[in-house]
C-alpha positions as CSV (number, residue, x, y, z in Angstrom):
1,M,-8.3,58.0,77.8
2,N,-11.2,58.4,80.3
3,S,-14.8,57.3,79.7
4,G,-17.7,59.0,81.4
5,A,-20.2,57.7,84.0
6,G,-22.8,55.2,82.8
7,V,-22.6,52.2,80.6
8,D,-19.7,52.6,78.0
9,S,-18.5,50.3,75.3
10,I,-14.7,50.5,74.8
11,T,-12.8,48.6,72.1
12,V,-9.0,48.6,72.2
13,T,-7.4,47.2,69.0
14,D,-3.9,48.7,69.1
15,V,-2.5,50.6,72.0
16,G,0.9,52.3,72.1
17,N,3.4,52.1,74.9
18,A,2.4,53.5,78.3
19,S,-1.3,54.0,77.4
20,V,-3.9,54.1,80.2
21,I,-7.6,53.7,79.7
22,N,-10.0,54.4,82.6
23,A,-13.6,53.4,82.4
24,A,-15.7,55.3,85.0
25,G,-18.8,54.0,86.8
26,G,-21.4,51.9,85.1
27,A,-21.5,48.3,83.7
28,D,-18.8,48.9,81.0
29,I,-18.0,46.5,78.1
30,I,-14.3,46.5,77.3
31,V,-12.8,44.5,74.4
32,V,-9.0,44.3,74.4
33,G,-7.2,43.3,71.2
34,D,-3.5,43.7,70.6
35,T,-1.8,45.9,73.2
36,A,1.8,47.1,73.8
37,T,3.8,46.0,76.8
38,T,2.7,48.7,79.1
39,A,-1.0,49.2,78.4
40,T,-3.1,49.6,81.5
41,I,-6.9,49.3,81.4
42,N,-9.1,50.0,84.5
43,G,-12.7,48.9,84.6
44,G,-13.9,51.3,87.4
45,D,-17.1,50.9,89.5
46,D,-20.0,48.5,88.8
47,N,-20.1,45.2,86.9
48,D,-17.7,45.3,84.0
49,S,-17.1,42.8,81.3
50,F,-13.6,42.5,79.7
51,T,-13.1,40.3,76.6
52,V,-9.4,39.7,75.8
53,T,-8.5,38.2,72.4
54,T,-4.7,38.8,72.5
55,T,-2.6,40.7,74.9
56,H,1.0,41.1,75.8
57,A,2.0,42.1,79.4
58,S,-1.0,44.3,79.9
59,A,-2.4,45.3,83.2
60,L,-6.2,44.9,83.5
61,D,-8.1,45.9,86.6
62,G,-11.8,45.0,86.9
63,G,-12.3,47.6,89.7
64,D,-15.2,47.5,92.0
65,G,-18.3,45.4,91.3
66,T,-18.7,41.8,90.0
67,D,-16.4,41.9,87.0
68,T,-15.9,39.2,84.3
69,L,-12.8,38.4,82.4
70,N,-13.4,36.5,79.1
71,L,-10.4,35.0,77.4
72,D,-10.1,33.1,74.2
73,N,-7.8,30.2,73.8
74,Q,-5.3,32.4,71.8
75,S,-4.8,34.9,74.6
76,H,-1.2,35.3,75.7
77,I,-1.5,36.3,79.4
78,A,1.6,34.8,80.9
79,A,3.2,38.2,81.5
80,G,0.0,40.1,82.2
81,S,-1.4,41.5,85.4
82,F,-5.1,40.7,86.0
83,V,-6.8,41.8,89.2
84,N,-10.3,42.4,90.7
85,F,-12.1,39.9,88.5
86,E,-14.7,37.8,90.2
87,K,-15.3,35.5,87.2
88,V,-13.0,34.2,84.5
89,V,-14.3,32.5,81.4
90,I,-12.0,30.7,78.9
91,N,-13.5,30.0,75.5
């Protein structure tokens, strides 16, 4: 799935295997719930905000800009790949 340019709000609650979500330019808001083992979510350009509640071996890429990764204390991120985040907040 690809979002358009500008500010987008994307909520991922259940993603199948090998799913890819690409957010384009703009300060996107991305909420990631339960994902399969090969879900890939890319933030794109600008200052994006990712909120992760639970995840399993997902690949999250903040992309360009000053991106924030918000994690709750229930997040399972041991097997995940998280790159290009300038700020990480654990609630």
